[in-house]
C-alpha positions as CSV (number, residue, x, y, z in Angstrom):
1,X,6.4,-16.9,9.4
2,X,5.6,-13.5,10.9
3,X,1.9,-13.3,11.8
4,X,0.2,-9.9,11.7
5,X,-3.3,-9.4,12.9
6,X,-6.0,-6.8,12.6
7,X,-8.1,-7.3,15.7
8,X,-10.8,-4.8,14.8
9,X,-12.0,-6.9,11.9
10,X,-10.6,-10.3,13.0
11,X,-8.3,-10.8,10.0
12,X,-4.7,-12.1,9.9
13,X,-1.9,-12.4,7.5
14,X,1.3,-14.5,7.5
15,X,4.5,-13.0,5.9
16,X,7.6,-14.9,5.0
17,X,10.8,-13.5,3.4
18,X,12.4,-16.5,1.6
19,X,16.1,-17.1,1.4
20,X,16.1,-15.8,-2.2
21,X,14.6,-12.5,-1.0
22,X,11.0,-13.0,-2.3
23,X,8.2,-12.0,0.1
24,X,5.2,-14.3,0.4
25,X,2.0,-13.0,2.0
26,X,-0.8,-15.4,3.0
27,X,-4.2,-14.2,4.1
28,X,-6.4,-17.2,5.2
29,X,-10.1,-16.8,4.5
30,X,-12.1,-19.6,6.0
31,X,-15.4,-20.9,4.7
32,X,-14.9,-19.4,1.2
33,X,-14.8,-21.3,-2.0
34,X,-12.8,-18.8,-4.0
35,X,-9.0,-18.7,-3.9
36,X,-6.8,-15.9,-5.4
37,X,-3.1,-15.6,-6.1
38,X,-1.2,-12.7,-7.4
39,X,2.5,-12.6,-8.2
40,X,4.0,-9.1,-8.7
41,X,7.4,-7.7,-9.6
42,X,8.4,-4.1,-8.6
43,X,8.8,-3.1,-12.3
44,X,6.4,-0.6,-13.8
45,X,6.3,2.0,-16.6
46,X,8.3,4.6,-14.7
47,X,11.3,2.3,-14.3
48,X,13.0,3.1,-17.6
49,X,16.4,4.0,-16.3
50,X,18.4,1.9,-13.8
51,X,21.7,0.3,-12.8
52,X,21.9,-3.5,-13.0
53,X,22.9,-4.9,-9.6
54,X,25.6,-7.4,-10.6
55,X,27.3,-5.5,-13.4
56,X,26.7,-1.8,-12.3
57,X,25.8,-1.1,-15.9
58,X,23.5,1.8,-16.4
59,X,20.6,0.9,-18.6
60,X,18.1,3.2,-20.4
61,X,15.2,1.3,-21.9
62,X,12.5,2.3,-24.4
63,X,9.1,3.4,-23.0
64,X,6.6,0.6,-22.6
65,X,9.0,-2.3,-21.9
66,X,7.3,-3.4,-18.6
67,X,4.0,-3.7,-20.3
68,X,5.5,-5.4,-23.4
69,X,7.3,-7.9,-21.2
70,X,4.0,-8.7,-19.4
71,X,2.4,-9.5,-22.7
72,X,5.3,-11.8,-23.8
73,X,5.5,-13.8,-20.6
74,X,2.6,-16.0,-21.6
75,X,4.1,-17.3,-24.8
76,X,5.7,-20.8,-24.6
77,X,8.3,-22.5,-26.9
78,X,5.8,-25.1,-28.0
79,X,3.5,-22.4,-29.4
80,X,1.0,-22.6,-26.5
81,X,-0.1,-19.6,-24.5
82,X,-0.2,-19.9,-20.7
83,X,-3.2,-17.6,-20.4
84,X,-5.2,-20.0,-22.6
85,X,-3.9,-23.0,-20.5
86,X,-5.2,-21.3,-17.3
87,X,-8.5,-20.4,-18.8
88,X,-9.0,-24.0,-20.0
89,X,-8.6,-25.1,-16.3
90,X,-11.6,-23.0,-15.5
91,X,-9.5,-20.3,-13.9
92,X,-10.1,-16.5,-14.2
93,X,-6.5,-15.5,-15.1
94,X,-5.1,-12.2,-16.1
95,X,-2.1,-9.8,-15.8
96,X,-1.6,-6.1,-15.7
97,X,1.1,-3.4,-15.6
98,X,0.9,-0.2,-13.6
99,X,3.3,2.8,-13.1
100,X,5.3,0.9,-10.4
101,X,4.6,-2.9,-10.7
102,X,3.6,-5.7,-13.0
103,X,1.4,-8.6,-11.7
104,X,0.2,-12.0,-12.8
105,X,-2.9,-13.6,-11.2
106,X,-5.8,-16.0,-11.2
107,X,-8.9,-16.6,-9.2
108,X,-10.6,-20.0,-8.9
109,X,-12.7,-22.4,-6.9
110,X,-11.1,-25.6,-8.3
111,X,-7.8,-26.6,-9.9
112,X,-5.8,-24.2,-7.8
113,X,-2.6,-26.3,-7.7
114,X,-2.7,-27.0,-11.4
115,X,-3.0,-23.3,-11.9
116,X,-0.2,-22.7,-9.5
117,X,2.0,-25.1,-11.6
118,X,1.3,-23.1,-14.7
119,X,1.6,-19.6,-13.1
120,X,5.0,-20.4,-11.5
121,X,6.2,-22.1,-14.6
122,X,5.6,-19.3,-17.1
123,X,6.6,-16.5,-14.9
124,X,10.0,-18.2,-14.2
125,X,10.7,-19.3,-17.8
126,X,10.6,-16.4,-20.3
127,X,10.8,-17.1,-24.1
128,X,11.7,-14.3,-26.4
129,X,12.7,-14.5,-30.0
130,X,13.2,-12.0,-32.8
131,X,10.1,-13.4,-34.5
132,X,7.7,-13.4,-31.5
133,X,8.9,-9.9,-30.4
134,X,8.3,-8.4,-33.8
135,X,4.8,-10.0,-34.0
136,X,3.9,-8.5,-30.6
137,X,4.9,-5.0,-31.7
138,X,2.0,-5.1,-34.2
139,X,-0.4,-6.3,-31.5
140,X,0.6,-3.7,-28.9
141,X,0.8,-1.0,-31.5
142,X,-2.9,-1.6,-32.2
143,X,-3.6,-1.5,-28.5
144,X,-1.7,1.9,-28.2
145,X,-3.8,3.3,-31.0
146,X,-7.0,2.1,-29.4
147,X,-6.1,3.8,-26.2
148,X,-5.2,7.0,-28.1
149,X,-8.8,7.0,-29.3
150,X,-10.3,6.3,-25.8
151,X,-11.6,9.6,-24.3
152,X,-11.2,8.5,-20.7
153,X,-7.5,7.6,-21.2
154,X,-6.7,10.8,-23.1
155,X,-8.4,12.8,-20.3
156,X,-6.2,11.0,-17.7
157,X,-2.9,11.4,-19.7
158,X,-3.7,15.1,-20.3
159,X,-4.3,15.6,-16.6
160,X,-0.9,14.1,-15.8
161,X,0.7,16.3,-18.5
162,X,-0.8,19.3,-16.7
163,X,0.7,18.3,-13.3
164,X,4.1,17.0,-14.3
165,X,6.8,18.3,-16.7
166,X,9.5,15.5,-16.8
167,X,8.2,12.9,-14.3
168,X,8.0,9.4,-16.0
169,X,4.5,9.0,-14.7
170,X,3.5,11.0,-17.8
171,X,4.7,8.1,-20.0
172,X,1.9,6.0,-21.3
173,X,2.1,2.5,-19.7
174,X,2.2,0.8,-23.1
175,X,4.7,3.3,-24.5
176,X,4.3,4.6,-28.1
177,X,4.4,2.9,-31.5
178,X,7.8,4.5,-31.9
179,X,9.2,3.5,-28.5
180,X,8.2,-0.2,-28.7
181,X,9.8,-0.4,-32.2
182,X,13.1,-0.3,-30.4
183,X,12.4,-3.3,-28.1
184,X,14.5,-6.4,-28.8
185,X,14.7,-9.8,-27.1
186,X,18.0,-8.6,-25.6
187,X,16.2,-5.7,-23.9
188,X,13.5,-8.0,-22.6
189,X,15.9,-10.5,-21.2
190,X,18.0,-7.7,-19.6
191,X,14.9,-6.4,-17.8
192,X,13.6,-9.8,-16.9
193,X,16.9,-10.9,-15.4
194,X,17.0,-7.6,-13.4
195,X,13.4,-7.1,-12.3
196,X,12.1,-10.6,-12.2
197,X,14.6,-11.7,-9.6
198,X,12.8,-13.1,-6.6
199,X,14.3,-10.4,-4.3
200,X,12.3,-7.9,-6.3
201,X,9.0,-9.9,-6.2
202,X,6.0,-10.3,-3.9
203,X,3.4,-13.1,-4.0
204,X,0.1,-12.8,-2.2
205,X,-2.3,-15.8,-1.7
206,X,-5.8,-15.4,-0.2
207,X,-8.3,-18.1,0.5
208,X,-8.9,-21.2,2.6
209,X,-5.2,-22.2,3.0
210,X,-3.1,-23.6,5.8
211,X,-0.2,-21.0,5.7
212,X,2.6,-23.5,6.2
213,X,1.3,-25.9,3.6
214,X,0.8,-23.3,0.9
215,X,4.2,-21.8,1.6
216,X,5.8,-25.2,1.1
217,X,3.9,-25.7,-2.2
218,X,5.2,-22.3,-3.4
219,X,8.8,-23.1,-2.3
220,X,8.7,-26.4,-4.1
221,X,7.9,-24.7,-7.4
222,X,10.5,-21.9,-7.2
223,X,13.5,-22.0,-9.5
224,X,16.7,-21.6,-7.5
225,X,18.1,-18.0,-7.9
226,X,20.3,-16.0,-5.7
227,X,19.2,-12.7,-4.2
228,X,20.9,-10.2,-6.5
229,X,20.9,-7.0,-4.3
230,X,19.3,-3.6,-4.7
231,X,18.3,-2.3,-8.1
232,X,19.2,1.3,-8.3
233,X,16.5,3.2,-10.2
234,X,17.2,6.6,-11.6
235,X,14.4,9.1,-11.8
236,X,14.4,12.9,-12.6
237,X,14.5,15.3,-9.7
238,X,11.2,15.8,-8.0
239,X,9.3,18.8,-9.4
240,X,7.6,21.5,-7.4
241,X,4.5,23.1,-8.8
242,X,2.6,22.2,-12.0
243,X,3.5,22.1,-15.7
244,X,0.3,23.9,-16.9
245,X,-3.1,24.5,-15.4
246,X,-5.4,23.5,-18.3
247,X,-5.5,21.2,-21.3
248,X,-8.4,20.2,-23.6
249,X,-9.1,18.0,-26.5
250,X,-12.1,17.3,-28.8
251,X,-13.3,13.7,-29.2
252,X,-16.4,11.6,-29.8
253,X,-18.2,12.0,-26.4
254,X,-21.9,12.6,-25.7
255,X,-21.1,15.3,-23.1
256,X,-17.8,16.9,-22.0
257,X,-15.7,14.8,-19.5
258,X,-13.3,16.4,-17.0
259,X,-10.5,15.6,-14.6
260,X,-9.7,18.1,-11.9
261,X,-6.4,17.5,-10.2
262,X,-4.4,18.7,-7.2
263,X,-0.7,17.9,-7.5
264,X,0.6,16.9,-4.0
265,X,4.2,18.2,-3.8
266,X,4.6,16.7,-0.3
267,X,4.0,13.2,-1.5
268,X,4.7,10.2,0.7
269,X,5.7,10.7,4.3
270,X,5.9,8.5,7.4
271,X,2.1,9.1,8.0
272,X,1.1,8.2,4.4
273,X,-1.7,5.9,5.5
274,X,-3.2,8.6,7.8
275,X,-2.8,11.1,5.0
276,X,-4.4,8.8,2.4
277,X,-7.4,8.3,4.7
278,X,-7.7,12.0,5.3
279,X,-7.8,12.8,1.6
280,X,-10.4,10.1,0.9
281,X,-12.6,11.7,3.7
282,X,-12.1,15.2,2.2
283,X,-12.9,14.1,-1.4
284,X,-16.1,12.5,-0.2
285,X,-17.0,15.6,1.9
286,X,-16.3,18.0,-1.0
287,X,-18.0,16.2,-4.0
288,X,-18.8,12.6,-3.0
289,X,-22.2,11.0,-3.5
290,X,-23.6,12.1,-0.2
291,X,-22.2,15.7,-0.3
292,X,-24.4,18.8,-0.7
293,X,-22.4,19.9,-3.7
294,X,-23.0,16.7,-5.6
295,X,-26.7,16.8,-4.8
296,X,-27.0,20.4,-5.9
297,X,-25.0,19.9,-9.1
298,X,-26.7,16.7,-10.0
299,X,-30.2,18.1,-9.5
300,X,-29.3,21.2,-11.6
301,X,-28.1,18.9,-14.4
302,X,-24.5,20.1,-14.1
303,X,-23.0,16.7,-13.0
304,X,-24.3,13.7,-14.9
305,X,-23.1,11.0,-12.5
306,X,-21.1,10.5,-9.3
307,X,-17.5,11.6,-10.0
308,X,-14.6,9.2,-9.6
309,X,-12.3,10.3,-6.7
310,X,-8.7,9.1,-6.5
311,X,-5.5,9.7,-4.7
312,X,-2.5,8.2,-6.5
313,X,0.9,8.1,-4.9
314,X,4.3,6.5,-4.9
315,X,7.8,7.7,-4.0
316,X,8.1,9.6,-7.2
317,X,4.6,11.2,-7.6
318,X,1.4,12.0,-5.7
319,X,-1.8,13.7,-6.9
320,X,-5.6,13.8,-6.4
321,X,-8.0,13.4,-9.4
322,X,-11.7,14.2,-9.5
323,X,-13.2,13.1,-12.8
324,X,-16.7,12.9,-14.3
325,X,-19.0,14.1,-17.0
326,X,-20.6,17.6,-17.1
327,X,-22.2,20.0,-19.5
328,X,-20.1,22.7,-17.9
329,X,-16.8,21.4,-16.4
330,X,-15.7,24.9,-15.4
331,X,-18.7,25.2,-13.1
332,X,-17.7,22.0,-11.4
333,X,-14.2,23.3,-10.9
334,X,-15.5,26.6,-9.6
335,X,-17.7,24.8,-7.1
336,X,-14.9,22.6,-5.8
337,X,-12.7,25.6,-5.4
338,X,-15.5,27.4,-3.4
339,X,-16.0,24.4,-1.1
340,X,-12.3,24.0,-0.5
341,X,-11.9,27.6,0.4
342,X,-14.9,27.6,2.7
343,X,-13.5,24.5,4.5
344,X,-10.2,26.2,4.9
345,X,-11.7,29.4,6.3
346,X,-14.4,27.9,8.5
347,X,-13.2,24.4,9.2
348,X,-15.1,21.1,8.6
349,X,-18.6,20.7,9.9
350,X,-18.4,18.1,12.7
351,X,-21.5,16.1,11.9
352,X,-20.8,15.9,8.2
353,X,-17.1,14.9,9.0
354,X,-18.2,12.1,11.4
355,X,-20.7,10.7,8.9
356,X,-18.3,10.6,6.0
357,X,-15.6,9.2,8.3
358,X,-17.9,6.3,9.2
359,X,-18.7,5.7,5.6
360,X,-15.0,5.6,4.6
361,X,-14.3,3.1,7.4
362,X,-17.2,0.9,6.2
363,X,-15.7,1.0,2.6
364,X,-12.4,-0.3,4.0
365,X,-14.0,-3.1,5.9
366,X,-16.1,-4.2,2.9
367,X,-12.9,-4.8,0.9
368,X,-12.2,-7.8,3.1
369,X,-15.3,-9.6,1.7
370,X,-13.5,-10.4,-1.6
371,X,-10.3,-12.5,-1.9
372,X,-9.4,-10.6,-5.0
373,X,-9.7,-7.2,-3.4
374,X,-7.7,-8.4,-0.4
375,X,-4.8,-9.9,-2.5
376,X,-4.5,-6.9,-4.9
377,X,-4.6,-4.5,-2.0
378,X,-1.8,-6.3,-0.1
379,X,0.3,-6.5,-3.2
380,X,-0.1,-2.8,-4.1
381,X,0.4,-1.6,-0.6
382,X,3.5,-3.9,-0.1
383,X,5.1,-2.4,-3.2
384,X,5.0,0.9,-1.2
385,X,6.1,-0.8,2.1
386,X,2.7,-0.3,3.6
387,X,0.9,-2.8,5.8
388,X,-2.7,-2.9,4.5
389,X,-4.1,-3.5,8.0
390,X,-2.9,0.0,9.0
391,X,-5.8,1.5,7.2
392,X,-8.1,-0.2,9.7
393,X,-5.9,-0.1,12.8
394,X,-4.8,3.6,12.4
395,X,-8.2,4.8,11.3
396,X,-9.2,6.5,14.5
397,X,-6.0,8.5,14.6
398,X,-7.4,10.6,11.8
399,X,-9.1,13.5,13.6
400,X,-11.0,16.4,12.2
401,X,-8.1,18.7,13.1
402,X,-5.6,16.4,11.2
403,X,-7.9,16.3,8.1
404,X,-8.2,20.1,8.2
405,X,-4.4,20.3,8.2
406,X,-4.1,18.0,5.2
407,X,-6.7,20.1,3.4
408,X,-4.5,23.2,3.8
409,X,-1.3,21.4,2.8
410,X,-2.5,19.5,-0.2
411,X,-5.5,21.3,-1.7
412,X,-3.6,24.3,-3.0
413,X,-4.9,26.6,-5.6
414,X,-1.5,26.9,-7.2
415,X,-1.3,23.2,-7.8
416,X,-4.8,22.9,-9.3
417,X,-5.2,21.7,-12.9
418,X,-8.0,20.7,-15.2
419,X,-8.2,18.4,-18.2
420,X,-11.3,18.4,-20.5
421,X,-12.5,16.4,-23.4
422,X,-15.1,18.4,-25.3
423,X,-17.7,17.1,-27.8
424,X,-16.8,17.2,-31.4
425,X,-19.9,19.1,-32.4
426,X,-19.5,21.7,-29.7
């Protein structure tokens, strides 16, 4: 196994690429009772068009298949549900689908190996029938309708619609009631056999483990499959600029909620970790909890809570989102624009920059106190070919001058959008 180390925080990880192409990452955490495992496949909601490796067949699938497949993986031929089986063992088990990957996981203090048996059994043995697929359509259809009625989700999807015209990130992860009606067992098996090949999967284990021993336990439970080669994913051409600068809806909310976004046309580059750190520092300087702007807006009753600050990126998309609740969302947007312009003209204030930079570093270090945070972070980063330790090791390379450069390149007025959900009675 390859051993990588983060000397600054005295953490280590062991990485092994198995003969079948699967990557296993083991992060030992000593003197902790909790153990965490997450098994992910590089298959998300944006992967709706691809060429199958062995047949070279081009496949276009309905929206929502990755999420639908995640739901169906738990069902067993004997009528049992693997999620229930894991819960009965006292494990905190779950699964999720994102834009670029699907993951199955559990956390526990006891019964880890019984849980490992069940996890590796159900993920490697799908069971789809006409009957159970039709039944699931009704369940997921209700979930889709529930999300349609959820203001926060509508806000987010509208913000994406503002930033992107044809990019598949605009697709709801669960699809639509119409799109999932086209899903069949054949579609699910075709996607399973393509994307759930070990060569397209990553497993991360974190806890008090001997790396060699846990690796052997994992190997002994793997079904023998050959590495299939590269999956050719087909995406629309990358778009420059935004789709529209504003979108609003009216829903049942106590006060308006807003999402202010900057679409990042540059996206991923070789310095993506440095860039990500720089953007997090900038967001906290502009409107974070300890910023002057937040204090001013909160005390004036304009901002009702600390806004959420996110930078989402993958090979196909990249954007910043600042979201929160305000009586006057336009005033928040105006304030952010003023601060961004001031920083561009005058530069960042040294003392404020250093203070926020230290806070950001502290936030990264704290992540390593939780086995769950560590495992999910390593999986998500590995899906983007990022070594999670680089956020710590390369942190000091992020200078004030570099952050000012990122500010000018990413926080562009032409790429600024806003999504708002207004109150029904307004």
